[in-house]
C-alpha positions in Angstrom: -70.5 -41.2 21.9 -73.0 -38.4 21.1 -70.5 -35.2 21.0 -73.7 -33.1 20.3 -75.2 -34.2 23.5 -72.0 -33.6 25.4 -71.8 -30.1 23.9 -75.2 -29.2 25.0 -74.6 -30.4 28.6 -71.4 -28.6 28.9 -72.9 -25.5 27.6 -75.7 -25.5 29.9 -73.9 -27.2 33.0 -75.4 -25.0 35.4 -78.9 -26.7 34.9 -77.4 -30.0 35.1 -75.2 -30.0 38.1 -75.9 -31.2 40.6 -79.2 -32.5 39.5 -78.0 -35.1 36.7 -74.2 -34.9 36.6 -71.3 -34.0 38.9 -68.6 -31.5 38.1 -66.3 -34.5 37.8 -68.5 -36.0 35.0 -68.8 -32.6 33.2 -65.1 -32.3 33.2 -64.6 -35.7 31.8 -67.0 -35.0 28.9 -65.0 -31.6 28.3 -61.7 -33.7 28.4 -63.4 -36.2 25.9 -64.4 -33.5 23.4 -61.0 -31.8 23.7 -59.5 -35.2 22.4 -57.4 -35.2 25.6 -55.9 -38.7 26.5 -58.2 -40.3 29.1 -57.0 -42.9 31.2 -58.4 -46.4 31.3 -60.4 -45.8 34.6 -61.8 -42.5 33.1 -62.7 -44.4 29.7 -64.4 -47.1 31.9 -66.3 -44.5 33.8 -67.3 -42.5 30.7 -68.8 -45.5 28.9 -70.3 -47.1 32.0 -72.0 -44.1 33.6 -72.1 -40.9 31.7 -72.8 -42.6 28.4 -76.0 -44.4 29.9 -77.1 -40.8 31.2 -76.4 -39.1 27.9 -78.3 -41.8 25.9 -81.4 -41.6 28.0 -81.4 -37.8 27.7 -81.1 -38.3 23.8 -84.0 -40.8 23.7 -86.2 -38.2 25.6 -85.2 -35.6 23.1 -86.1 -38.0 20.3 -89.3 -39.0 21.7 -90.4 -35.2 22.4 -89.8 -34.6 18.7 -91.3 -37.7 17.5 -94.6 -37.5 19.3 -95.0 -33.4 18.9 -95.5 -32.8 22.7 -94.3 -29.5 22.2 -96.4 -28.4 19.2 -98.3 -25.3 19.5 -102.0 -25.7 19.4 -102.5 -22.9 16.8 -100.0 -24.3 14.4 -101.6 -27.8 14.7 -105.1 -26.6 13.9 -103.7 -24.4 11.0 -101.9 -27.6 9.6 -104.9 -29.7 9.8 -106.7 -27.0 7.6 -103.8 -27.0 5.1 -103.8 -30.7 4.8 -107.7 -31.0 4.0 
């Protein structure tokens, strides 16, 4: 489980609820981070639904950094000059 991703989602829950996650899902992530005991149904829900969403978000984050889509044009030009 990606605990850092859970923390990021919880810290920015106003951006994620109700677009990607429900309040119940956010509460379940918080419960998981607090190491509170999860019922079997909560564990199943966490691993079947929430984990898939957070894995997809993590993949997008990694892809963004790998491809450099957020690179500033001036910095890219300066880097090319330095590398020559």
